[in-house]
C-alpha positions in Angstrom: -24.3 3.7 24.9 -24.3 3.9 21.1 -21.3 3.2 18.9 -21.0 6.9 18.0 -20.7 7.9 21.7 -17.9 5.6 22.8 -14.4 4.8 21.8 -14.1 1.6 19.7 -11.6 -1.0 20.9 -9.4 -0.7 17.8 -5.7 0.4 17.6 -5.2 2.6 14.5 -1.7 2.3 12.9 -0.7 5.2 10.6 2.7 5.1 8.8 4.0 8.6 8.1 6.8 10.7 6.8 6.4 14.5 6.0 2.6 14.3 5.9 1.6 17.6 7.4 -1.0 18.3 4.6 -2.8 15.0 5.0 -2.5 14.2 8.7 -5.1 16.6 10.2 -8.0 15.1 8.1 -6.7 11.6 8.6 -6.4 11.9 12.4 -9.8 13.6 12.7 -11.4 10.7 10.9 -9.9 8.1 13.3 -10.8 10.0 16.5 -13.3 7.2 17.5 -10.5 4.7 17.9 -9.4 3.7 21.4 -5.7 4.1 20.3 -3.9 5.9 17.5 -0.3 5.2 16.8 1.9 7.2 14.3 5.0 5.3 13.1 7.1 8.1 11.7 10.3 8.1 9.6 12.1 11.2 11.0 9.7 13.7 9.5 11.2 17.2 8.9 7.8 19.0 8.6 5.0 19.6 11.2 3.9 15.9 11.2 5.0 15.3 14.8 3.5 18.5 16.0 0.1 17.7 14.4 0.2 14.2 15.7 0.7 15.5 19.3 -2.1 18.0 18.9 -4.5 15.1 18.1 -3.2 13.0 21.1 -1.6 10.2 18.9 1.2 8.1 20.2 4.4 8.5 18.2 7.0 5.9 17.4 10.1 6.4 15.2 11.2 3.8 12.7 14.7 3.6 11.3 14.9 1.5 8.1 18.0 -0.6 7.6 17.2 -1.3 3.9 16.2 -4.9 4.6 13.2 -6.8 5.8 11.0 -5.9 7.6 9.6 -2.6 6.4 7.6 -0.2 8.5 4.2 -1.9 8.8 5.5 -5.3 9.6 8.1 -3.9 12.0 5.3 -2.1 13.8 3.2 -5.2 14.0 6.2 -7.1 15.4 7.4 -4.5 17.9 4.7 -2.2 19.1 2.5 -2.9 22.2 -1.0 -2.5 21.0 -3.7 -1.8 23.6 -6.3 -3.7 21.6 -6.5 -7.1 19.7 -7.8 -5.4 16.6 -5.6 -3.1 14.5 -6.7 -0.8 11.6 -4.0 0.2 9.1 -4.7 3.7 7.7 -2.4 5.7 5.4 -2.1 9.4 5.9 -4.1 10.1 2.7 -7.0 7.9 3.8 -10.1 8.7 5.8 -12.4 6.5 7.9 -16.0 7.7 7.6 -18.5 7.7 10.5 -20.6 5.0 8.7 -17.5 2.8 8.4 -16.7 3.2 12.1 -20.3 2.1 13.0 -19.8 -1.0 10.9 -16.3 -1.7 12.4 -17.8 -1.4 15.9 -20.2 -4.3 15.1 -17.8 -6.4 13.0 -15.1 -6.8 15.6 -17.5 -8.4 18.0 -18.0 -11.4 15.8 -15.7 -14.2 17.1 -15.8 -16.1 13.8 -13.7 -13.5 12.0 -10.1 -12.4 12.4 -9.9 -9.8 9.7 -11.9 -7.7 7.2 -11.3 -6.2 3.8 -12.1 -2.5 3.3 -13.0 -1.0 0.0 -11.4 2.3 -1.0 -12.8 5.2 -3.0 -9.9 6.8 -4.8 -10.2 10.6 -5.4 -8.1 12.3 -8.0 -8.2 16.0 -9.0 -11.3 16.3 -6.8 -13.2 13.5 -8.4 -14.0 9.9 -7.3 -12.4 7.6 -9.9 -15.2 5.1 -9.9 -14.3 3.4 -13.2 -11.2 2.2 -15.0 -10.9 -0.8 -12.6 -10.2 1.5 -9.6 -13.4 0.5 -7.8 -13.9 -1.8 -6.0 -10.4 -1.7 -4.5 -10.2 -4.2 -1.6 -7.5 -4.1 1.0 -7.2 -6.2 4.2 -6.7 -3.4 6.7 -8.7 -4.4 9.8 -7.4 -7.5 11.5 -6.3 -9.1 14.8 -2.7 -7.9 14.9 -1.4 -11.2 16.4 -2.5 -13.0 13.3 -1.7 -10.7 10.4 1.6 -9.9 8.7 2.4 -8.3 5.3 3.6 -10.6 2.6 7.2 -10.6 1.5 7.5 -10.1 -2.3 11.4 -10.1 -2.2 11.6 -6.3 -2.9 12.9 -5.0 0.4 16.4 -4.2 -1.1 15.1 -2.2 -4.0 16.5 1.3 -4.0 14.5 4.5 -3.9 11.2 3.0 -2.9 10.8 4.1 0.7 10.6 2.2 3.9 6.9 1.3 3.9 4.8 -1.6 2.5 2.6 0.0 -0.2 1.2 -2.7 -2.5 1.9 -5.7 -0.4 -1.1 -7.5 1.1 -1.7 -8.9 4.6 -1.6 -12.7 5.1 -3.7 -14.1 8.0 -3.0 -17.1 10.2 -5.6 -19.0 12.2 -8.8 -20.8 11.7 -11.1 -17.7 11.7 -12.6 -16.3 8.6 -11.9 -13.1 6.8 -14.9 -10.9 5.8 -15.7 -7.8 3.7 -17.2 -4.6 5.1 -19.8 -2.7 3.1 -18.9 0.9 3.9 -16.0 2.5 2.0 -12.9 4.2 3.2 -11.8 7.3 1.3 -8.4 7.8 -0.4 -7.9 11.5 -1.0 -4.4 13.0 -1.1 -4.3 16.7 -0.4 -0.8 17.2 -1.8 -0.2 18.3 -5.4 0.5 16.5 -8.7 4.3 16.8 -8.1 3.9 14.4 -5.1 1.7 12.0 -7.1 4.3 11.7 -9.9 7.2 11.6 -7.4 5.5 8.8 -5.5 4.8 6.7 -8.6 8.3 7.1 -9.8 9.3 5.3 -6.6 6.5 2.8 -7.0 7.7 1.9 -10.5 11.1 0.8 -9.0 9.2 -1.6 -6.8 6.9 -2.8 -9.6 9.9 -3.5 -11.9 11.4 -5.8 -9.2 8.0 -7.5 -8.8 7.8 -8.1 -12.6 11.4 -9.4 -12.6 10.6 -11.8 -9.8 7.5 -13.1 -11.6 9.4 -13.5 -14.9 12.2 -15.4 -13.3 9.9 -17.7 -11.2 10.8 -16.4 -7.8 9.3 -18.4 -4.9 6.0 -17.0 -3.7 5.7 -19.0 -0.5 5.6 -15.9 1.7 2.9 -14.1 -0.4 -0.9 -14.3 -0.5 -0.6 -16.5 -3.7 -2.3 -16.2 -7.0 -5.5 -18.0 -8.1 -8.0 -17.4 -10.9 -10.7 -18.9 -8.6 -9.6 -17.1 -5.4 -10.8 -13.9 -3.9 -10.5 -10.5 -5.7 -6.9 -9.9 -4.5 -5.7 -13.4 -5.5 -7.4 -13.1 -8.9 -5.7 -9.8 -9.5 -2.3 -11.4 -8.6 -3.1 -14.2 -11.0 -3.8 -11.8 -13.8 -0.6 -9.9 -13.1 1.4 -13.0 -13.9 -0.1 -12.9 -17.4 0.1 -9.1 -17.7 3.9 -9.0 -17.1 4.4 -11.1 -20.3 2.3 -8.9 -22.6 3.8 -6.5 -25.2 2.8 -2.8 -25.6 1.7 -2.5 -21.9 1.6 1.3 -21.8 -0.9 1.5 -24.6 -2.8 -1.5 -23.3 -3.0 0.1 -19.8 -4.7 3.2 -21.2 -7.0 1.2 -23.5 -8.0 -1.0 -20.6 -8.5 1.8 -18.2 -10.2 4.4 -20.4 -12.2 2.3 -22.9 -12.7 -1.3 -21.7 -13.2 -0.4 -18.0 -15.1 2.9 -18.8 -12.6 5.3 -17.4 -14.0 7.9 -19.8 -17.1 8.2 -17.6 -15.0 10.0 -15.0 -14.5 13.0 -17.3 -11.2 14.9 -17.6 -9.9 13.5 -14.3 -10.4 10.0 -15.7 -8.6 10.9 -18.9 -5.6 12.4 -17.0 -5.5 9.5 -14.6 -5.5 7.0 -17.5 -2.6 8.9 -19.3 -0.6 8.9 -16.1 -1.2 5.2 -15.6 0.1 4.6 -19.1 3.2 6.7 -18.3 3.6 4.7 -15.1 3.5 1.5 -17.1 6.2 2.8 -19.4 8.4 3.6 -16.5 8.0 0.1 -15.1 9.0 -1.4 -18.5 12.1 0.8 -18.8 13.3 0.0 -15.3 12.6 -3.7 -15.9 14.7 -3.6 -19.0 17.4 -1.8 -17.1 17.2 -4.4 -14.3 17.4 -7.3 -16.7 20.1 -6.0 -19.0 22.3 -3.8 -16.7 21.6 -4.9 -13.2 19.5 -1.9 -12.5 22.2 0.7 -13.3 22.7 2.9 -16.4 26.0 2.7 -18.3 27.2 -0.5 -16.7 29.0 -2.9 -19.1 27.6 -6.4 -19.4 31.1 -7.8 -18.7 31.1 -6.2 -15.3 27.7 -7.8 -14.5 29.1 -11.3 -15.0 30.6 -11.1 -11.5 27.9 -9.0 -9.8 24.4 -10.0 -8.6 21.5 -8.9 -10.8 19.1 -6.6 -9.0 18.1 -3.0 -8.3 19.5 -3.2 -4.8 22.8 -2.2 -3.4 24.0 -3.1 0.1 22.6 -0.3 2.2 24.3 1.3 5.1 23.4 -0.5 8.3 21.1 1.4 10.6 19.7 0.2 13.8 16.0 -0.1 14.2 14.4 1.2 17.4 
């Protein structure tokens, strides 16, 4: 029986919340998986109805404002039918060619995980330049051996309950490899959602920058190394980046000119301008965090007796 004719022994994990516009294409693209699990955060749209139509299993996650967030909680608590798990966001698609490669890759006993490369689409165009490609993410791995790193950001307000930019850390003697075929990142929602999402992301980024500038312990992270893999090199360069001045202007120059973002036409220009705006938001929130404990109009005298951070003590909610 050929790989295209049989179910592949992989459990797909999809974190979701109000994703009715993206879920149909995402679920259709993972139909070859032996098991599909949706971990939902009390969606109020048609997400659950759509998931049921595609035969996916549905679990509810109730975030208590602390560690772990949704993906790590799922890896710790769900009963997967297969050793291998594939993490797929609702705005991502797994192509038939990638499924063929996955079917072969998981049979190699020397490997416990694989990086997948993403093609990011924006305004209908593949953003191939500007440093957006390649974009490696460790998404396919043996679930017993992989967990998302802890960047000490779980208490940051208004960032959501899901790991977004954290990377997976693997344990065990087996190797980690790279697959050749790309996964697709294509959000079917509008620009409002892109800007709203990056407003939340900038809260998270500000805390990450603050942690780097104050020398927070990185023992529970993937680490940073100039001579490591692509992800570790990027983390190393970020430690330098957070200390540079004029980052909004530098971000646009780097994306649009130095990394040839102009070759992606109008979509590339708009993407570069939005990244510059995103960088400015991060800088403003970092300043707010450093000077005022992450709150506007708070006197510095009151901060003398209060912990510095974006986080407040959240209401306790039970996870199930």
